[in-house]
VEXKETOR-800970 format. One record per atom (N, C-alpha, C): residue in one letter; x, y, z. Coordinates in steps of 0.02 Angstrom, whole numbers, plus 32768, in hexadecimal, padded with zeros to 4 digits. Layout:
BEGIN
AXYZ ...
! end
This chain:
BEGIN
M97B78CAF1783 M97E48C9B17B8 M98298CB917A9 T98498CD517DC T988A8CF417D5 T98C08CC217EA S98F68CC117C3 S992D8C9517D6 S996A8CBF17E4 L99918CA91815 L99CC8CCE182A L9A098CA11821 T9A3C8CB817FE T9A798C9217F6 T9AAE8CAF1824 L9AC78C851851 L9AF98C9C1881 L9B408C961868 I9B4C8C681839 I9B908C5F1820 I9B9D8C8F17E7 Q9BD08CB917F1 Q9BE48CE917BF Q9C2D8CDB17AD P9C418CE91770 P9C878CDE175E P9CB58D0D1784 E9CF48CF9178A E9D258D2417A9 E9D2D8D63177F E9D388D9A17A0 E9D468DD8177E E9D8F8DE9178B I9DB48DFB1757 I9DFB8E06175D I9E0E8E49173F V9E398E6D1763 V9E548EAC174A V9EA08EA41749 H9EBE8EB31710 H9F078EB11708 H9F1F8EF91702 L9F508F0C172B L9F6E8F4E1729 L9FB98F471721 S9FD78F7016F7 SA0208F6E16EF SA03E8FB01703 GA07F8FB01711 GA0A28FEC1726 GA0909002176C IA07F8FD21797 IA0698FE117DB IA0A68FDE1809 SA0AF900F1833 SA0E790101862 SA0D88FE2189D WA10C8FCC18C0 WA1048FA518FC WA0DC8FCB1930 HA0E9900C1936 HA0C590361966 HA07A90371958 TA067903D1919 TA020903C1906 TA0028FF81917 HA0268FC31908 HA00F8F7F1918 HA0028F781963 EA0328F8F198C EA02B8F8B19D4 E9FEF8FB419EC S9FE48FEE19CF S9FAB901819E2 S9F6A8FF519D2 L9F668FD61998 L9F2A8FB11985 L9F1E8F7619B4 L9F528F5219C5 L9F4B8F1A19F4 L9F2E8F321A36 N9F478F6A1A4E N9F2E8F851A8E N9EE68F9B1A88 E9ED58FBD1A52 E9E908FD61A49 E9E5E8F9D1A3F L9E738F681A1E L9E468F311A0D L9E488EF81A3F S9E6C8F001A76 S9E778EC91AA4 S9E378EAD1AC2 T9E028ED41AC5 T9DC48EBB1AE2 T9D9A8E931AB0 N9DA98E981A6F N9D848E731A3C N9DAC8E371A26 R9DA28DFE1A46 R9DC98DC31A36 R9DAF8D9E19F9 R9D7D8DB819D8 R9D688D9A1998 R9D928DB4195F L9DC18DE1196E L9DEE8DFB193B L9E338DDB1945 R9E528DC8190E R9E958DAA1910 R9EC38DD618E7 L9EFC8DEB1904 L9F2C8E1518E1 L9F6D8DEE18D6 T9F868DF31899 T9FC78DD51888 T9FF18E0B1867 YA02D8E161881 YA05A8E491868 YA0998E27184F YA0AE8E361811 YA0EA8E1817F5 YA1068E4617C0 QA1448E5C17CA QA1678E861799 QA13E8EC21783 SA1258EE817B2 SA0FD8F2617A6 SA0B98F191788 NA0A38EDA1785 NA0618EC9176D NA0368EB317A8 L9FF98ECB17AA L9FCB8EBB17E0 L9F8C8E9C17C3 E9F798E6317DF E9F3A8E4317CC E9F0D8E441809 I9ED18E5D1800 I9E9E8E5E1834 I9E658E32181D M9E548E001845 M9E218DD01830 M9DEB8DCA1865 V9DAD8DC9184F V9D748DBC187A V9D678D711875 L9D648D4E18AE L9D5C8D0618AE L9D138CF218AB S9D068CBF1884 S9CC18CA6187D S9CB48C6E18AE P9C758C5F18BC P9C658C2518E6 P9C818BE418C8 E9C828BDE1886 E9C9E8BA21865 E9CE88B9B1876 H9D0D8BD21873 H9D548BD21884 H9D5E8BBA18CC E9D378BD718F9 E9D3E8BC51940 E9D2C8B7C194D R9CFC8B621928 R9CE98B1B192F R9D228AED191C Y9D418AF918E2 Y9D798AD018CC Y9DB58AD718FA K9DC18B141912 K9DF88B201941 K9DEF8AF51980 K9DB38AF31999 K9DA48ACC19D5 K9DAE8A8119C9 I9D978A69198F I9D9C8A22197E I9DE68A0E1978 V9E0E8A341955 V9E558A23194D V9E798A281990 G9E688A5A19B8 G9E868A6019FB G9E768A231A26 L9E388A0D1A24 L9E2489D11A4B L9E4889931A31 F9E53898F19EF F9E78895819D2 F9EBF895519EE V9EE1898E19F0 V9F2589911A0A V9F25897C1A54 E9EF689961A7B E9EF489851AC2 E9EE5893B1ACD T9EB9891E1AA5 T9EA988D71AAA T9EE588AD1A96 L9F0788C01A60 L9F42889C1A4A L9F78889D1A81 A9F8288D71A9F A9FB488DC1AD5 A9FA188B01B10 E9F6188AE1B20 E9F4B88841B58 E9F57883B1B48 E9F4788251B0C E9F5187E01AF8 E9F9B87CC1AF7 L9FC687FC1AE5 LA00E87F01AE3 LA03087FE1B27 EA00788111B58 EA01E88211B9B EA05488571B9B LA046888C1B74 LA07388C61B70 LA05688FF1B9A DA08189201BC0 DA06C895D1BE2 DA06E89951BAF IA03789BA1BAA IA03589F31B7E IA0178A2E1BA3 DA0238A691B87 DA0068AA61BA3 D9FE08AC81B6A P9F9E8ABB1B65 P9F768ADA1B2E P9F648B211B42 L9F798B511B1A L9F6E8B971B2D L9F428BBD1AFD G9F1E8B9B1AD1 G9EEE8BBD1AA6 G9F0D8BF31A7C C9EEE8C2C1A79 C9F058C641A50 C9F238C991A7C T9F5E8CAF1A6A T9F7F8CE71A8C T9FAA8D0B1A59 T9FBF8D461A69 T9FE88D6D1A3A TA0328D621A4A FA0578D4C1A17 FA09F8D461A1C FA0BF8D7E19F5 KA0F18D9F1A13 KA1108DD819F2 KA15B8DD019F0 YA1788DE119B7 YA1BF8DEF19B0 YA1C18E3919A0 PA1CC8E6419D3 PA1C78EAC19C8 PA1EB8EC5198A EA1C88EF11968 EA1DE8F12192B EA1E08EE418EE LA1D58EA218F7 LA1DA8E7418BF LA1978E5318AD SA17B8E2F18DD SA13F8E0918CD SA1168DFD190C SA0D78DEE1901 SA0A98DDE1936 SA0748DB0191B GA0638D7C193F GA0308D4E1928 GA0058D351961 E9FC98D211950 E9F9A8D051980 E9F828CC21965 P9FA38C8B1979 P9F8E8C4A195F P9F478C381978 D9F258C101950 D9EE28BFA1964 D9EE78BD019A3 E9F188BA419A6 E9F268B7C19E1 E9F728B7219E3 F9F8D8B6D1A1F F9FD38B5A1A24 F9FDE8B301A62 FA0138B071A5D FA0208AD61A92 FA06A8AD41AA2 NA0788AD01AE1 NA0BC8AC21AF8 NA0BD8A781B09 IA0ED8A551AEC IA0F28A0C1AF7 IA13789FD1B13 KA1698A061AEA KA1AE89F91AFE KA1C48A291B36 NA1AF8A671B30 NA1C48A9B1B5F NA18F8AAA1B94 VA1628A7B1BA1 VA1298A881BCD VA13F8A9E1C14 KA1748A811C2D KA1898A911C72 KA1A48AD91C77 SA1C48AF21C43 SA1E08B351C47 SA1AC8B6C1C40 IA1718B5B1C26 IA13D8B8C1C18 IA1038B881C4B QA0F68B4D1C65 QA0BB8B431C90 QA0B98B751CC9 GA07E8B911CD3 GA0738BBF1D0A GA0868C071CFB KA0A38C141CC2 KA0B78C591CB1 KA07A8C7F1C9A TA0748CBD1CB0 TA03D8CE71C9B TA04F8D121C5F RA08F8D1C1C54 RA0A88D411C19 RA0DF8D171BFA IA0DD8D0F1BB9 IA1108CE81B96 IA1368D161B67 NA1728D261B79 NA19E8D501B50 NA1CA8D211B28 LA1C48D231AE6 LA1EA8CF51ABB LA2358D021ABD QA24A8D381ADA QA2928D441AE1 QA2AC8D221B20 EA27F8D0D1B4D EA2938CE91B8A EA2828C9F1B87 YA24B8C8E1B68 YA2328C4A1B67 YA2308C2F1B20 PA2318BED1B19 PA22D8BD11AD5 PA1E78BDC1AB7 PA1E38BDC1A75 PA1A28BE41A55 PA1788BA51A60 PA1378BA91A51 PA10D8B6D1A57 PA1278B361A29 DA11B8AF71A3D DA1318ABE1A15 DA1038AB019DA LA0C48AC219E1 LA0928AB619AC LA0628AF019A8 VA0598B08196B VA0278B3D195D V9FF48B1F192D V9FB48B2D1938 V9F7E8B17190D V9F608B5518EC E9F598B5218AA E9F388B881884 E9EFD8B6A185D I9EC58B8C185F I9E898B77183B I9E7C8BA91804 D9E7B8B9217C6 D9E6E8BBE178C D9E298BAC176F I9DFA8BDA1778 I9DB78BD0175C I9DB18BF6171A T9DBC8C37171B T9DB78C5E16DE T9DF88C8116CD S9E2A8C7C16F9 S9E698C9D16EC S9EA28C6B16F2 N9EDD8C8016DD N9F178C5616DE N9F458C6F1716 S9F5C8C421740 S9F868C561779 S9FD08C571767 K9FE08C611728 KA0268C611711 KA0508C921739 DA0398CD01740 DA0608D021766 DA0668CEE17AF SA0318CD217CB SA0348CBC1811 SA0688C851819 CA06B8C5717EA CA09C8C2117EF CA0E38C3D17EB AA0ED8C7117C2 AA12F8C9117BE AA1418CB21801 VA10F8CD01822 VA11A8CEF1863 VA1308CBA1895 YA10D8C811898 YA11D8C4D18C8 YA1618C2D18B9 AA1718C251879 AA1B38C0A1867 AA1EA8C3A187E EA1DF8C7A1875 EA2108CAC188B EA2198CAA18D7 MA1E48C9918FB MA1E78C951943 MA2068C54195C GA2118C25192E GA2318BE51940 GA2018BAE1953 VA1C18BB51941 VA1908B7F194F VA1A28B431924 PA1AF8B091942 PA1C68ACF191B PA1908AAC18F2 EA1508AB31906 EA11B8A8F18E1 EA0DC8AB818DD IA0C08ABB18A0 IA0828AE01893 IA0528AB11870 WA0168AAA188B W9FE18A83186B W9FAF8AB5184E R9F9F8AAB180E R9F6D8AD617EC R9F328AAA17D6 Y9EF78ABF17E9 Y9EBA8AA117CE Y9EA08AD2179B N9EA48AC1175C N9E988AF01726 N9E588AE016FF L9E268B0A170A L9DE98B0716E2 L9DE48B4116B2 A9E168B6D16B3 A9E158BA91688 A9E168B95163F I9DF08BB91618 I9DEC8BAB15D0 I9E1D8BD715AC 
! end
């Protein structure tokens, strides 16, 4: 009898000395593969392949935030994963992010430029096999006031 394992660990590639232009080119080339997550910070680029385990925990924590907001009767705008950029400096793709305090200024926007609009109020990062330390630095630089990390990384 053959057995098939669907859950594979995340695969991570770290590159240093990467220009912003190269990062932008990679983002454009890889835009159709949403199982890849890119984080750029201070000329360092991390490319990560997401596992089903990662996506499962991401969904659970996201549902927790949405349920908590509902119970507290808070309007939120859950926007999942998107790429936030501070050109030439940093770029990050949170696992989940939420607008809470600034929900009215962001709701309905199809493009969110952090130079025009406030950053998300809450970012969620799920660490299965890697550490989101660089990602947290990116979000802090962007002015995100709160970051929740679920850390299973060894």
